SEKENU-871078 format. One record per residue (C-alpha): y, x, z. Coordinates in steps of 0.05 Angstrom, whole numbers, padded with zeros to 5 digits, always signed. Each point is the difference from the previous one (the first is absolute). Layout:
N
YXZ;...
end
This chain:
314
-02536+00376-00891;+00011+00041+00065;+00070+00026+00011;-00021+00073+00004;-00031-00006-00070;+00064-00029-00028;+00042+00053+00035;-00044+00057-00026;+00002-00029-00070;+00076-00004+00003;+00005+00073+00023;-00049+00023-00051;+00038-00033-00057;+00066+00027+00027;-00027+00071+00003;-00025-00004-00072;+00067-00027-00024;+00040+00053+00038;-00045+00056-00026;+00008-00026-00072;+00076-00003+00011;+00009+00069+00030;-00050+00036-00045;+00024-00030-00065;+00062+00013-00043;+00039-00058+00030;+00021+00042+00060;+00032+00053-00043;+00035-00050-00045;+00030-00034+00061;+00022+00065+00032;+00031+00026-00065;+00037-00066-00013;+00021-00005+00073;+00026+00071-00002;+00057-00024-00044;+00032-00032+00060;+00016+00063+00041;+00015+00037-00065;+00052-00051-00022;+00029-00004+00070;+00009+00076+00001;+00033-00004-00068;+00051-00053+00023;+00013+00035+00066;+00012+00070-00027;+00018-00013-00072;+00042-00063+00001;+00023-00007+00072;+00052-00053-00016;-00048-00044-00042;-00030-00045+00053;+00027-00031+00063;-00067+00009+00032;-00051+00037-00044;-00060-00010+00046;+00004-00075+00007;+00023-00012-00071;-00058+00039-00030;-00050-00034+00046;+00027-00068-00017;+00015+00009-00074;-00054+00049-00021;-00059-00010+00047;+00001-00073+00022;+00023-00028-00067;-00035+00046-00050;-00041+00062+00014;-00036-00027+00061;-00025-00060-00040;-00033+00043-00052;-00029+00046+00053;-00032-00060+00034;-00024-00026-00067;-00034+00065-00019;-00028+00011+00069;-00027-00070+00017;-00027-00031-00064;-00060+00048-00006;-00019-00014+00073;-00050-00052-00024;+00006-00005-00075;-00027+00070-00010;-00064-00020+00036;-00013-00054-00051;+00014+00047-00057;-00046+00056+00022;-00055-00043+00030;+00012+00019+00073;+00005-00074+00017;-00076-00005-00009;-00010+00049+00057;+00053-00033+00044;-00027-00071-00007;-00073+00021+00009;+00015+00015+00073;-00013-00053+00054;+00074-00013+00007;+00039-00062-00022;+00040+00012-00062;+00065-00022+00033;-00010+00056+00051;-00009+00051-00056;+00065-00025-00032;+00038+00006+00066;-00029+00069+00012;+00020+00024-00070;+00069-00028+00011;+00010+00036+00066;-00027+00066-00028;+00049-00005-00058;+00064-00026+00032;+00000+00046+00062;-00001+00067-00038;+00048-00030-00051;+00049-00016+00056;-00005+00069+00029;+00012+00034-00067;+00060-00045-00015;+00032+00018+00067;-00005+00075-00010;+00058+00005-00051;+00045-00040+00047;-00014+00048+00057;+00010+00059-00047;+00067-00028-00023;+00028-00012+00070;+00021+00073+00013;+00042-00002-00063;+00035-00062+00027;+00018+00037+00064;+00029+00058-00041;+00049-00042-00039;+00073+00012+00019;+00031-00056+00042;+00049-00013-00031;+00005+00039-00065;+00063+00042+00004;+00039+00040-00052;+00046+00057+00019;+00057+00015-00046;+00063+00041+00003;+00071-00005-00025;+00062+00045+00003;+00059-00017+00044;+00065+00039-00012;+00026+00035+00062;+00071+00022+00014;+00015+00072-00014;+00017+00037+00065;+00073+00018+00003;+00013+00071-00024;-00066+00006-00037;+00020-00033-00066;-00009+00066-00037;-00058+00027+00042;-00063-00037-00022;-00045+00047+00038;+00032-00019+00065;-00022-00073+00000;-00047-00020+00056;-00074-00006-00020;-00009-00066+00038;+00043-00060-00011;+00026-00051+00050;-00062-00045-00010;-00049+00057+00009;-00015+00009-00074;+00003+00063-00041;+00067+00017-00032;-00003+00011-00076;+00057+00028-00042;+00011-00043-00061;+00015+00030-00069;+00074-00015+00010;-00001+00043+00063;+00006-00057+00051;-00051-00008+00055;-00046-00060+00009;-00051-00016+00053;-00071-00021-00020;-00017-00060+00043;-00071-00028+00003;-00015-00073+00013;-00065-00039+00008;-00009-00064-00038;-00055-00050+00015;-00033-00028-00062;-00049-00058-00001;-00020+00003+00073;-00074-00012+00013;-00034-00037+00055;-00034+00048+00048;-00075+00004-00003;-00030-00033+00062;-00069-00008+00029;+00007-00075-00013;+00005+00015-00075;-00066+00038+00001;-00033-00056+00040;+00024-00052-00051;-00025+00042-00058;-00068+00010+00033;-00005-00075+00014;+00018-00017-00072;-00048+00050-00032;-00057-00021+00047;+00010-00073-00017;+00004+00016-00074;-00065+00039+00004;-00035-00056+00038;+00028-00058-00041;-00005+00029-00069;-00063+00039+00016;-00034-00065+00021;+00028-00039-00059;-00021+00051-00052;-00068+00012+00033;-00014-00074-00006;+00022-00001-00072;-00053+00053-00011;-00050-00049+00029;+00022-00061-00040;+00012+00027-00070;-00039+00040-00051;+00063+00037-00025;+00042+00004+00063;+00048+00056-00021;+00032-00040-00057;+00013-00060+00044;+00024+00043+00058;+00049+00039-00043;+00029-00062-00032;+00007-00033+00068;+00033+00062+00030;+00051+00009-00055;+00019-00073-00011;-00005-00031+00069;+00011+00057+00049;+00047+00046-00037;+00040-00047-00046;+00001-00063+00041;+00000+00036+00067;+00060+00042-00019;+00040-00057-00031;+00049-00027+00052;+00011-00065-00038;-00074-00019+00007;-00014-00026+00069;-00075+00009-00003;-00034+00031+00060;-00044+00051-00033;-00044+00046+00041;+00048+00058-00010;+00058-00042+00027;-00040-00020+00061;-00018+00073+00014;+00070+00025-00011;+00031-00055+00043;-00048+00016+00058;+00019+00073-00004;+00074-00016-00002;-00005-00043+00063;-00022+00063+00037;+00067+00034-00016;+00045-00045+00043;+00063+00017-00039;-00010-00010-00075;+00027+00057-00043;+00053-00020-00052;-00046+00011-00059;-00047-00054+00027;+00053-00053+00011;-00014-00036-00066;-00074-00002+00015;+00012-00032+00068;+00028-00062-00035;-00068-00015-00031;-00046+00031+00052;-00051-00047+00031;+00004-00015+00074;-00040+00038+00052;-00046-00059+00011;-00014-00007-00075;-00016+00074-00004;-00047-00003+00059;-00039-00061-00025;-00003+00024-00072;-00020+00071+00015;-00059-00026+00041;-00019-00058-00045;+00000+00036-00067;-00051+00055+00017;-00042-00048+00041;-00004-00049-00059;-00015+00056-00050;-00056+00029+00043;-00029-00069+00014;-00001-00017-00073;-00031+00068-00017;-00056-00011+00051;-00013-00069-00029;-00002+00026-00072;-00050+00054+00020;-00043-00049+00038;-00003-00044-00062;-00021+00059-00043;+00055-00016-00049;+00023+00072-00007;-00064+00039+00005;-00031-00023-00065;-00052+00048-00027;+00009+00051+00056;-00046-00039+00046;
end
């Protein structure tokens, strides 16, 4: 088949998938779920300033890359192809003079690209809150310091100076003696300053998560008749439980994505120190993050070409 025909078929399938994605309810579900990220960050920055060493990175790592982002990718990517088989749209798609593997790749691109953009929006919205957090978090408190009574004024309280030797206000205690109110600043739980490198690492991690999990869940929608059940079980058991357990040295997709994002930081924050002990190497991350989606897409194209998934729709 001529290359222009293949290219046009790819673009046509991608446009259909993107239109289905942006016009359907998936977009709003993703935006509402993703909106939790800047909302929680604002809560920790303004409501519990001493809670996190680095709210931005900890929420990206703990909330987005290990939990919320997985379910966003699941909800956004699985219907990319499975919905066509359910509503009969696959009959129209495969009646065109375009190879089926091209249609699959087009549907994948039209699903994963808008999914990635929508997953990045909450990260960009949360970044201004990260810049507003106090560096470090400081508490100002005061205490009273007795000051000597000026000679000759023991019985003249009104004659005491209003400013003490340390520059604080002079207060007359109930017993009639003066004391100076001295203010001191105490640093509590100092935070790492928000840097542009942190935003870059977060964007890299979320982009990889959208591409990797978006591709994986899209292909599950091609392989299986009931993809949501399998995808949820896999996400909870493998990615969330196993991926978050330090004792299990299994390189799950979430670990590969998180490790790649952490390598962009240069200096690893203290809260990531335990993860670095089990993090895969840079070479392992590179090979795996290329091989896994390539293998999934290749298998999906083969399944479609064998008409194993289409069933009665064609």
